[in-house]
C-alpha positions in Angstrom: 97.5 -1.7 69.3 99.5 -1.4 72.4 102.1 1.3 72.6 104.8 -1.4 73.3 104.0 -3.1 70.0 104.2 0.1 68.1 107.7 0.7 69.6 108.8 -2.7 68.6 107.6 -2.2 65.0 109.4 1.2 64.8 112.6 -0.2 66.1 112.4 -3.2 63.7 111.8 -0.8 60.7 114.7 1.4 61.8 116.9 -1.7 62.2 116.0 -2.9 58.7 116.7 0.6 57.3 120.0 0.8 59.1 121.2 -2.7 57.9 120.1 -1.9 54.4 121.9 1.4 54.5 125.1 -0.2 55.8 125.0 -2.9 53.2 124.5 -0.4 50.4 127.4 1.7 51.8 129.7 -1.4 51.9 128.7 -2.3 48.3 129.3 1.1 46.9 132.6 1.4 48.8 133.7 -2.0 47.4 132.8 -0.9 43.9 134.7 2.3 44.3 137.8 0.5 45.5 137.6 -1.9 42.5 137.3 1.0 40.1 140.2 2.7 41.8 142.4 -0.4 41.6 141.5 -1.0 37.9 142.3 2.7 37.2 145.7 2.4 39.0 146.5 -0.8 37.2 145.6 0.8 33.9 147.8 3.8 34.6 150.8 1.6 35.7 150.4 -0.5 32.5 150.3 2.6 30.4 153.3 4.0 32.2 155.3 0.8 31.5 154.4 0.9 27.9 155.6 4.5 27.7 158.8 3.7 29.5 159.7 0.5 27.6 160.7 1.4 24.0 159.6 -0.8 21.3 162.2 -3.4 20.3 163.5 -2.8 16.9 163.3 -5.7 14.6 166.7 -6.3 13.0 166.5 -6.2 9.2 167.0 -9.5 7.5 170.5 -10.1 6.3 171.1 -10.3 2.6 174.7 -11.5 2.6 175.5 -14.7 4.4 177.9 -14.1 7.3 181.1 -15.8 8.4 182.4 -15.7 11.9 186.0 -14.7 12.8 186.7 -18.3 13.9 185.5 -19.7 10.6 187.5 -17.2 8.6 190.6 -17.9 10.6 190.2 -21.6 9.8 189.9 -20.9 6.1 193.0 -18.7 6.2 195.0 -21.5 7.7 193.7 -24.2 5.3 194.5 -25.0 1.7 191.2 -23.6 0.5 191.6 -20.8 -2.0 189.8 -17.7 -0.8 189.9 -14.0 -1.5 189.5 -11.5 1.4 188.4 -8.1 0.2 188.8 -5.1 2.5 185.9 -2.8 1.7 187.3 0.0 3.7 189.5 2.8 2.3 193.1 2.2 1.3 194.3 4.4 4.1 192.5 2.3 6.7 193.8 -0.9 5.0 197.4 0.3 5.2 197.0 1.2 8.8 195.8 -2.3 9.8 194.2 -5.2 7.9 193.6 -8.9 8.0 196.4 -11.0 6.6 196.0 -11.5 2.8 193.2 -9.1 2.4 193.2 -6.8 -0.6 191.6 -3.3 -0.9 188.3 -3.4 -2.8 189.5 -0.6 -5.1 192.6 -2.6 -6.1 191.1 -5.9 -7.1 189.3 -7.2 -10.2 186.6 -9.3 -8.5 186.3 -11.4 -11.7 189.8 -12.7 -11.0 189.1 -13.5 -7.3 188.9 -17.0 -5.9 185.6 -19.0 -5.9 185.1 -18.0 -2.2 185.1 -14.3 -1.3 184.9 -12.8 2.2 184.2 -9.1 2.5 185.5 -7.2 5.5 184.0 -3.9 6.6 184.6 -1.9 9.7 181.7 -3.1 11.8 180.1 -5.8 9.6 177.6 -3.4 8.0 176.6 -5.0 4.7 175.1 -1.9 3.2 178.6 -0.9 1.8 179.0 -4.2 -0.1 175.5 -5.4 -0.9 175.6 -4.1 -4.5 178.9 -6.0 -5.1 177.2 -9.0 -3.6 174.3 -8.9 -6.0 176.7 -8.5 -8.9 178.9 -11.6 -8.1 176.8 -13.9 -6.0 175.6 -15.8 -9.0 179.2 -17.0 -9.8 180.9 -16.8 -6.4 180.3 -17.9 -2.9 180.3 -14.7 -0.9 180.4 -14.0 2.8 180.5 -10.9 5.0 182.6 -11.0 8.2 180.4 -10.8 11.2 181.3 -7.7 13.3 183.8 -6.6 10.7 187.4 -5.8 11.5 186.4 -4.3 14.8 185.3 -7.7 16.0 188.4 -9.3 14.6 190.6 -6.8 16.5 188.4 -7.1 19.7 189.2 -10.8 19.8 192.9 -10.0 19.8 193.5 -11.4 16.3 196.5 -10.0 14.4 196.3 -7.1 12.0 199.1 -6.2 9.6 200.2 -2.7 8.9 201.9 -1.4 5.7 203.1 1.9 7.2 204.5 1.0 10.6 206.4 3.8 12.5 208.7 3.2 15.4 206.7 3.0 18.7 207.1 1.2 21.9 205.1 -1.7 20.5 206.5 -1.9 17.0 210.1 -1.3 18.0 209.8 -4.5 20.1 209.0 -6.5 16.9 212.2 -5.6 15.0 215.6 -7.1 15.7 218.1 -4.8 14.1 221.6 -6.1 13.1 224.5 -4.1 11.6 225.4 -4.7 8.0 228.8 -6.1 9.1 227.0 -8.9 11.1 225.4 -10.2 7.9 228.5 -9.7 5.9 230.5 -11.8 8.4 227.9 -14.5 8.4 227.8 -14.8 4.6 231.6 -15.2 4.5 231.3 -18.5 6.5 230.1 -21.1 3.9 228.6 -23.5 6.4 226.6 -20.8 8.1 225.7 -19.1 4.8 223.8 -22.2 3.8 221.5 -21.7 6.7 220.8 -18.0 5.9 218.0 -16.6 3.8 218.2 -12.9 2.8 215.1 -11.0 1.6 215.3 -7.9 -0.5 211.9 -6.1 -0.3 212.7 -3.3 -2.8 211.1 -3.1 -6.2 212.4 -5.5 -8.8 214.1 -2.8 -10.8 216.2 -1.7 -7.9 217.0 -5.3 -7.0 218.4 -6.1 -10.4 220.6 -3.0 -10.3 222.4 -4.3 -7.2 221.6 -6.4 -4.1 223.2 -8.2 -1.2 224.7 -11.6 -2.2 222.3 -14.5 -2.1 219.3 -12.2 -1.5 216.0 -13.1 -3.2 213.6 -10.4 -4.2 210.1 -10.3 -2.6 208.8 -6.7 -3.0 207.2 -5.3 0.1 203.7 -5.4 -1.2 204.1 -9.1 -2.2 205.2 -10.3 1.2 201.8 -11.2 2.4 201.0 -13.3 -0.6 204.5 -14.9 -0.8 205.5 -15.2 2.8 205.2 -19.0 2.7 208.3 -19.0 0.4 210.3 -18.1 3.5 212.0 -21.1 5.2 211.3 -21.1 8.9 214.3 -23.4 9.4 216.7 -20.8 8.1 218.1 -17.6 9.7 216.2 -14.8 7.9 217.6 -11.4 7.2 215.4 -8.7 5.6 216.1 -5.2 4.2 214.6 -2.4 2.2 216.0 0.7 0.6 216.7 2.5 3.9 216.2 2.1 7.6 212.5 3.2 7.5 211.6 0.7 4.7 213.6 -2.0 6.4 211.7 -1.3 9.7 208.3 -1.6 8.0 209.4 -4.9 6.4 210.7 -6.2 9.8 207.4 -5.4 11.5 205.4 -7.0 8.8 207.5 -10.2 8.9 207.1 -10.4 12.7 203.3 -10.0 12.4 203.3 -12.9 9.9 204.9 -15.1 12.5 208.6 -14.8 11.7 209.5 -13.4 15.1 213.2 -14.3 14.9 213.8 -12.5 11.6 216.7 -10.0 11.6 216.5 -6.5 10.0 219.5 -4.8 8.4 220.0 -1.5 10.2 220.1 1.3 7.6 218.9 -1.0 4.8 220.6 -1.4 1.5 221.8 2.2 1.7 223.9 1.4 4.7 225.2 -1.8 3.1 226.3 0.1 0.0 227.8 2.9 2.1 230.2 0.6 3.9 231.2 -1.0 0.5 230.1 -4.5 1.3 229.8 -6.9 -1.7 226.9 -6.1 -4.2 225.6 -8.4 -6.9 224.2 -7.0 -10.1 221.7 -9.1 -12.0 222.5 -9.5 -15.6 219.4 -9.1 -17.8 219.7 -11.0 -21.1 
């Protein structure tokens, strides 16, 4: 064999070895990149799983809920409902939904066929036992979001212990006892006046302003529809503080033009204006 032929064979073999080596290097390099990519993707996925907390599944509601809109409609309809405030009496007195009664002050058996429970945030845990006791004979709802949601939407709350503040003082239109006395002395005007005494019945019977009807303070919410919107309304309590609270409550019930006797019955009596005593037979 010629020397030239040997050289060609050697070069050919070396070429084949080189191509094979390059091909294998490319293959292993490609595999390495794929493994690296898969590893990175796996790490990224794992990191996302660690960062993203598992979504909590909300527990299934036991008590049917009613929205603030639906409750408002029921309150303004002729449907008989009982709204039960499941919060403490202190919280109830500070601010509550019109017509609602503290849970501890009501006999649920005497409640209306439809009952709506009101809690602070809509948490049914506080009332679920009551629901189980009465749901067989009553239609029961829980207010969605509780009183917090009601207030958040700007819906009115009534207070039974209002004190003079910038806001509450703007709700009360004080008039002097002499103003009412003068108005009652004019027969034509007197016919258009309605006077409300919010003291306890026992105090009312002992002596009250002429023509006044007795609606004790704690009964105003349940009897406010007895007030005639077409009449000029005057309201008073034992003293100025009691009269102020009654004036605020009446305003929040929608009687924004009602007048409050400054100093209450104590001031009326102090200035020797006429007093009517109710004769008990």
